[in-house]
C-alpha positions in Angstrom: -117.7 15.3 297.3 -117.7 16.6 293.7 -118.6 15.2 290.3 -118.7 16.3 286.7 -120.0 14.5 283.6 -117.4 14.0 280.8 -119.9 14.8 278.0 -122.7 17.2 277.9 -125.9 15.7 277.3 -124.9 12.2 278.4 -125.4 10.6 281.7 -122.7 10.7 284.2 -121.7 7.1 284.7 -119.7 7.7 287.9 -121.3 7.4 291.4 -120.3 8.3 295.0 -122.2 8.3 298.2 -121.7 7.9 301.9 -123.2 6.9 305.2 -121.8 8.1 308.6 -119.1 5.5 308.7 -118.4 4.5 305.1 -118.2 5.8 301.5 -118.2 4.3 298.0 -117.2 5.5 294.7 -118.0 3.7 291.4 -116.5 4.5 287.8 -118.9 3.0 285.2 -117.1 1.2 282.3 -118.9 2.5 279.1 -118.2 0.4 276.1 -119.5 1.1 272.5 -122.4 -1.2 271.9 -123.6 -1.6 275.7 -126.8 -0.1 274.8 -127.6 -2.8 272.4 -127.5 -5.8 275.0 -128.6 -3.8 278.1 -131.7 -1.6 277.9 -130.6 0.1 281.3 -127.2 1.3 280.5 -124.1 2.0 282.6 -125.2 4.8 284.6 -128.0 2.8 285.7 -125.7 0.0 286.8 -123.3 2.2 288.8 -126.1 4.0 290.6 -127.9 0.9 291.5 -124.9 -1.0 292.6 -123.6 2.0 294.5 -126.9 2.3 296.3 -126.9 -1.4 297.2 -123.6 -1.1 298.7 -124.5 2.1 300.8 -127.6 0.1 302.0 -125.4 -2.8 303.3 -122.8 -0.4 304.8 -125.5 1.6 306.6 -126.8 -1.5 308.5 -123.3 -1.7 310.4 -122.8 -5.2 308.7 -119.4 -6.4 310.1 -118.7 -8.9 307.3 -115.7 -8.1 305.2 -116.1 -5.8 302.2 -115.5 -8.4 299.6 -118.6 -10.3 300.9 -120.9 -7.1 300.8 -119.6 -6.4 297.2 -120.2 -9.9 296.1 -123.7 -9.9 297.4 -124.5 -6.4 295.9 -123.3 -7.5 292.4 -125.5 -10.7 292.6 -128.5 -8.5 293.7 -127.9 -5.9 290.8 -127.4 -8.6 288.2 -130.5 -10.3 289.1 -132.4 -7.0 288.7 -131.8 -7.0 285.0 -130.9 -10.6 284.3 -134.3 -11.3 282.8 -134.3 -8.5 280.3 -130.6 -7.9 279.4 -127.6 -10.1 278.1 -125.7 -9.7 281.5 -122.9 -12.2 280.7 -122.1 -10.5 277.4 -118.4 -9.1 277.7 -119.8 -5.6 277.1 -122.6 -5.6 279.5 -122.4 -2.8 282.1 -119.6 -2.9 284.6 -117.8 -0.6 287.1 -114.7 -0.1 289.2 -115.4 0.1 293.0 -113.7 2.0 295.7 -115.2 1.2 299.3 -114.2 2.7 302.7 -115.6 1.7 306.0 -114.6 2.6 309.7 -115.0 -0.3 312.0 -114.1 0.8 315.6 -110.5 2.2 315.3 -109.8 0.5 312.0 -110.4 1.8 308.4 -111.0 -0.9 306.0 -110.8 -0.4 302.2 -111.5 -2.2 299.0 -110.4 -1.2 295.4 -111.6 -3.2 292.3 -110.5 -1.7 289.0 -108.4 1.4 288.1 -110.0 4.1 290.4 -108.0 5.2 293.3 -107.8 5.4 297.0 -105.5 7.9 298.7 -104.7 7.7 302.3 -103.7 11.0 304.1 -101.2 9.6 306.6 -100.8 11.7 309.6 -96.9 11.3 309.8 -96.0 10.3 306.1 -96.7 11.0 302.5 -99.9 10.0 301.2 -100.3 6.3 300.2 -102.2 5.9 296.8 -103.8 2.5 296.2 -105.2 1.3 292.9 -105.8 -1.9 291.0 -103.7 -1.5 287.9 -104.2 -4.7 285.9 -106.2 -3.2 283.3 -103.9 -0.4 282.7 -100.8 -2.7 282.5 -102.7 -5.3 280.2 -103.9 -2.3 277.9 -100.3 -1.0 277.7 -98.9 -4.2 276.5 -101.8 -5.0 274.0 -101.6 -1.4 272.6 -97.9 -1.7 271.5 -98.7 -2.0 267.8 -101.3 0.9 267.8 -98.7 3.2 269.5 -96.2 2.4 266.8 -98.5 3.2 264.0 -99.5 6.7 262.7 -102.8 7.9 263.9 -105.5 7.8 261.2 -103.8 5.1 259.1 -105.4 1.8 258.3 -102.6 0.1 260.4 -103.5 2.2 263.3 -107.4 1.5 263.1 -106.6 -2.3 262.7 -104.4 -2.3 265.8 -107.0 -0.4 267.8 -109.7 -2.8 267.0 -107.5 -5.7 267.8 -106.5 -4.3 271.2 -110.3 -3.6 272.0 -111.2 -7.2 271.3 -108.2 -8.6 273.2 -109.2 -6.5 276.3 -112.7 -7.7 276.1 -111.7 -11.2 276.3 -109.5 -10.5 279.3 -112.4 -8.9 281.3 -113.2 -10.8 284.4 -110.9 -13.7 283.4 -108.0 -15.3 285.4 -104.9 -13.7 284.3 -106.8 -10.7 282.9 -108.4 -7.9 285.0 -111.6 -7.7 287.1 -114.5 -5.3 287.5 -117.9 -5.4 289.1 -120.2 -6.7 286.3 -122.4 -9.8 286.6 -120.4 -12.3 288.5 -119.8 -12.0 292.3 -116.6 -13.8 291.9 -115.0 -10.4 290.9 -115.3 -9.1 294.5 -112.8 -11.5 295.8 -110.2 -10.3 293.1 -110.2 -6.9 294.7 -107.3 -5.2 296.5 -108.3 -4.8 300.2 -106.4 -3.7 303.4 -106.9 -1.9 306.7 -105.3 0.9 308.6 -105.7 2.3 312.1 -107.9 5.4 312.1 -105.4 7.2 314.4 -102.8 7.1 311.4 -105.1 8.8 309.1 -106.0 12.5 308.7 -108.3 11.7 305.8 -109.1 9.5 302.9 -109.8 10.5 299.2 -111.7 8.2 296.7 -111.1 9.2 293.1 -112.4 7.9 289.7 -109.5 7.9 286.9 -111.2 10.9 285.3 -109.8 12.9 288.4 -106.4 10.9 288.6 -105.6 12.2 285.1 -104.4 15.4 286.8 -101.4 13.2 287.9 -101.2 10.8 285.1 -101.2 11.5 282.1 -101.7 15.1 282.5 -98.7 15.4 284.9 -99.8 18.6 286.3 -99.5 17.7 289.9 -98.1 14.8 292.1 -100.2 13.1 294.7 -98.9 15.3 297.7 -99.9 18.2 295.5 -103.3 16.8 295.0 -103.8 16.3 298.6 -102.6 19.8 299.4 -105.3 21.4 297.1 -107.9 19.0 298.6 -107.0 20.1 302.1 -107.2 23.9 301.1 -109.9 24.0 298.5 -111.8 20.8 298.5 -112.9 18.4 295.7 -114.5 20.8 293.3 -111.2 22.6 292.8 -109.4 19.5 291.8 -112.1 18.8 289.1 -112.0 22.3 288.0 -108.1 21.9 287.3 -108.8 18.7 285.5 -111.3 20.4 283.2 -109.0 23.3 282.7 -106.2 21.1 281.5 -108.2 19.1 279.3 -109.7 22.1 277.5 -111.0 20.6 274.1 -109.3 17.2 274.4 -110.3 13.9 275.9 -112.7 14.1 278.9 -114.1 11.5 281.2 -116.6 11.6 284.0 -114.6 13.0 287.0 -115.7 12.1 290.7 -114.1 12.6 294.1 -115.1 12.0 297.7 -112.8 13.3 300.6 -113.5 12.0 304.0 -112.0 13.9 307.1 -112.3 14.0 310.9 -112.3 10.2 310.8 -111.3 10.0 314.5 -114.6 11.5 315.5 -116.5 8.5 314.3 -114.3 6.0 316.2 -116.5 3.8 318.5 -113.6 2.6 320.6 -112.5 4.4 323.7 -108.8 3.1 323.5 -106.3 4.4 320.9 -105.1 2.0 318.2 -101.7 0.5 318.5 -101.3 -1.2 315.3 -98.8 0.4 312.9 -98.5 -1.9 309.9 -100.6 -1.5 306.8 -102.3 -4.9 305.7 -102.8 -5.3 302.1 -104.4 -8.4 300.2 -103.6 -8.3 296.6 -105.5 -10.0 293.7 -105.3 -13.6 293.3 -105.0 -13.6 289.4 
């Protein structure tokens, strides 16, 4: 694992952690004004939710990942419901990536625009993300992109885009994040893969995926090759080198390998199809 805060002196709003048969990664969604309606902040939320998920995953609970995430969201929301405006659109929220080994099967969940990369034994890496926010943001920002940076038209369009995004957060037809409602968990992208098909799995925040898009300095097979050779810290070092004095985000990566050693079933898996359940709205 490796992580790097985007801004010196500010809390890292990403979280990652693992137990012997599972790993989680959360990317906190910091929004201007959050501090005014929640005294805890985004970093508190991601660490609290990440810890709640790891606690459930460590108990070998065989319920599906959406159920575990929904319960964890509800518990963390209850932790600050009495002191903070948890239902406000700008209350703390986070993307979530979960991986769990269950006998010879690897189950996963992705909610929001973080990434899961499956290092397949006999094929190119398969990258999974929930791109609804990215897609919606692209459409809403058309006017802003057409305006000159620094003009009144640009600032007006940026404010309108931000307001429109907030209105679509955790709403049907919009995009979903872990926030105050356990309903969001049911909107995640989920799936399974036989452990025998996987050489490893990487969980990445979008601060790391920037190396591929928008920086365009590597493709996903290239990212995997660096991971295999030099580990997560080298990926983040390359991101920071490319950003120089430009925009920086918290960057976090967890790389899980030797998955077959944790299999609890004595017989090899025979399933070969990837099962993916997409979001319902």
